[in-house]
N, C-alpha and C positions, 0 to 999 in steps of 0.2 A: 580318375575321373576330367573329362577336358569339360573346359570352360566355353559356354558358346560365347561367341563377339559380339559385343551390344551394339546393337545398332543405332548409328547418329542419328540426331533430328536436323530435319530441316534447320537452320538458322532463321530466327522469327526476324521478318523483314526491319529493315530500322526505319525509325519515325525519322522525318526531319524535324531542327528545331520548329516547336509551336506547334507542332500539329499534335493533337487529339486522340486518343484512342477513342472507338464508336462506344465504348463499354465506361471513357470518363463519365464521373459523376460530372453532374450540373454545379458550377460555379455557385458559390453561397454568396449572400448578398454582400456589399463591403459596405465596412464604415471607418469613416476620419476622425481620431480626437487630436484636437491640437490644444493640450496642455503641459503642466509640469509635472517631471518624476517625482514620487516619493520614493526613498529608498525603503523605505518599511513596507512598502507594496500594499497597504491598508487602504490610499486615496489616488488622487493625480493620475497620470496616464496607465502608467500600473490597474489602477484600479475597473479602468476603462477597457482596458485590453481584456480584463478578467471577465466582466460583464458581456464586453462582445459577444466572447466566446460560449458565455455560458446559453447565450440566447440565439445562438447557430450563426452569427454574423463573423466573417473574417474582419481584424481588427486592425487598422494600419495609423499611426500614429507620427505627428512632430512635436516635439522639444520645445518649449518655450523657456523652462527655468529648472535648473536642478535644484533638490535638496538634501541634506543629509540631515536624515527625521526617522523616530520611532515611533510608537506608540506614545510618549512618553515626552517628545516636545522636536522643535525645530531647533538643531545646533549652528546649520549653513546655509544659506539658499546665495545664488549664485543664477542671474540671467543670462541667457544665450544672446549673441548678438539679432541684430531684427534681419539680418540679412542672410542667416544661416536659420533660421526661422521658415522666413519665405522658400527658401533653395527644397527646404525640407517638403513643406506642401504643393509646389512644384511638382518635385522628382516623383510624390505620392500618385498626386493626380495624373497625370504623365501617363501612368501603369498601371495603376489601379482604382478605377474610376469609383468613388465613394458613392453611393447611395444616398447617404447621410449624413451628415458632420456634426461634430459638437466640439464646444470651445471650454477649456474651462481656465484654472491660474494664467494669466499673460503677462504679470508682471509689472508691465511700464507704459508707458502710451505710447512709444515707439513701437512696443511689439504689437499693439492695440494696431494702431495703424497698419502694418504689414500684414497681418491677419486680414481686416477686413478687405485691403488691397484686393488681397491673393482670393479670398472666396466672392467679390465683386467679376472681378478677372475669371475666376472660374468656374462661376454662377454656382456654387456648392452651394445646394437646394435639396431638401430641406437643413435648417440649421435650428439646431439645440443651444443657447448661449448661458452658459453656467457662471456668472458672474460672481467667480471664486474671488475673494478680498481678505480673507482672512484667513489660518489657519486652523483647524481644531485647536490648538495649542494657544491659540492667541498670537500667533505672528504674523503681520501684516503682508499679505501678497498683492495690494493694488494701491498706487500712491492717488493723492485726490485728483492731480493732473490725468491720471490714466483713468479713475471712475469717469469724468467729461469726454475724454475720449471715446470711451464703450459706448456714452452716452449717445455722442455724439456719429459715432463712424459706424457701432456695429450693433447696438437696438436697431436702427431701422431693416438690417438683412435680415433680421432671427425672425422665422417658421416658431420659434419659442422660448420665452425667457424662462428661467427656473429660480429665482432669488429665493434665501430663505427670510424670516423677517428681516434680521441686520441690514442683510442686500439691500431689499427692495427699501427699508427707510433712508438707507445710504443711497441709493442712486433716484431717491425724491427729494434729498434736501433734507433729510430729519424727522421726526415726527413720532408718535405711539403707535402701536400696531400690535394693540391687544383684544379687540373686541370684531368681532366677525366684520359688524358693518366698518369699521376702518381700514379692515382689511380687504373688505369688496372694495372702498372707496380707492385704495390703493391698485390693488390690480388694474383700476380701468385707468387711473392714471398713468401706470407705469405703457399700457396698450399706448394711451397717447404718445407715448415717446418713438413707437414706429413697430417694435413686432409686433407682428400679428396674434400673437395670444401671450399669455405669460400665468406660470404656476408658481401659485407661492406658498412656500415649505412650512407648515407649522409647528417643527418641530421644535423649536427655541418656546412653543406656549406649555404651559402646565396645566394639568388637569388629566382625564382619564381616555383623551383620544387625542391621537395625531392625526390635524383636520388641515388639508392641502385644498387651497382655493386655485381652480383653474378659469380663465377667462379672455374671452377674444374681444370685450369690450361692447359684445351684445349680449352673451348668456353667461353666467357666472354658475358654475357647479362646486362643489364641496366634495371631498374624495376626505371618506374617513375611515381609519383604522386603531384598534386598541392601541394603545402608550405601552410600551415594554421597556421597565427604568431598567436600566442596563449602561455601561460605561463602553461598550461597544458597539460604539457608531461611526466610529472613524472612516471617512470615507463615504457617508452616507449620501450626500449628494453627489459628489462625483457618481459613484453607481447610479442612482436616480437619474441622473438626467443619462446617463448612458445609456442604462435598459430603453429609455421611451426611443434615445436615437436609433437602438438595433430595432427595435419594433416599428419605427419610422423606414428603417432602412429595407425591411423586411413585408412594404410595404401598405403599413395599415396605416389608417386615418389618425388622427392626432387624438380625439378622444380614445380611443379604443388605445393605443399607444400609451398613452397615461393611464389609463386605466390598471392597464394587465401590470404596466412598471411599478404600478403603486401597489399592487397585490405583494409583487415578488417583491419587493426593495421590506415590504413587513416581515414579508418569512425571513430576508437576509437577517433584520436585524434581530426577529424574535430567535434565530438556529444559530447565532455567530458562536465563533469558536473562542474557547478563552485564551487568546492568544495575549501576548504583548501585558508589563505592568501599568499600562495608563490606557489611552482610548482606544480600546483593537479592533481589530478590522471586523466588516460583515461576514457573512456565510455565502462566499459567491457562487457557490456549488448549490444552492438551495433553488 
């Protein structure tokens, strides 16, 4: 039996570098996280990037510090040189223009200063500032001089500041933030420091609800969800602020972005996988 020769197909026309196919999908929104690395993957920029991806946003990052940690504790921490942090931000922004940016653990006053300068230089808005001061395991991540630099340089740039109760108290110089009225007063005092709005997270309180307060200085809105009794809460603050950043990158209003992020983070905590022997991670697939 004679086999017919296979007809050769004409070669597809080659595309020049950077030229997109007519059938290429439209590019996703881009978000940038400027944060520390968590080798356990539950918090820091690893949690941010997982959250960005889950919300349909392309994640980019600038690393500020590196930790050797897992769900049990932080074993070692090293800050990156401030110039290298700035170089990462410049490199990302010049090629992948972020539609929204967030900051996490910054580590030192010098890094706060270069991050604030880069944000101003590149006009990175909207900006979510998560003032990470201490790890879930109690390891300090921001010294007093860095807290002051954050107040002075970074808060006035923020679209949204997202402190938990201890962080809110530290930014205001101390105080008891247990009652609703005290938290509302603290939120307004924080707005007076420069951010356009503040989300005070109430996870450190006790009771049947996890209640957060969103305040822009004029209006204050409580966002409530049933409290889940679990040790799997590592990276909650990082993931919550990253989800807000992702929704802002998608063009949503700040109130909508916060509400949707609140719903997602509550679900991520309630369905957290049983990973690790200490404070385990959330369910970033939720």
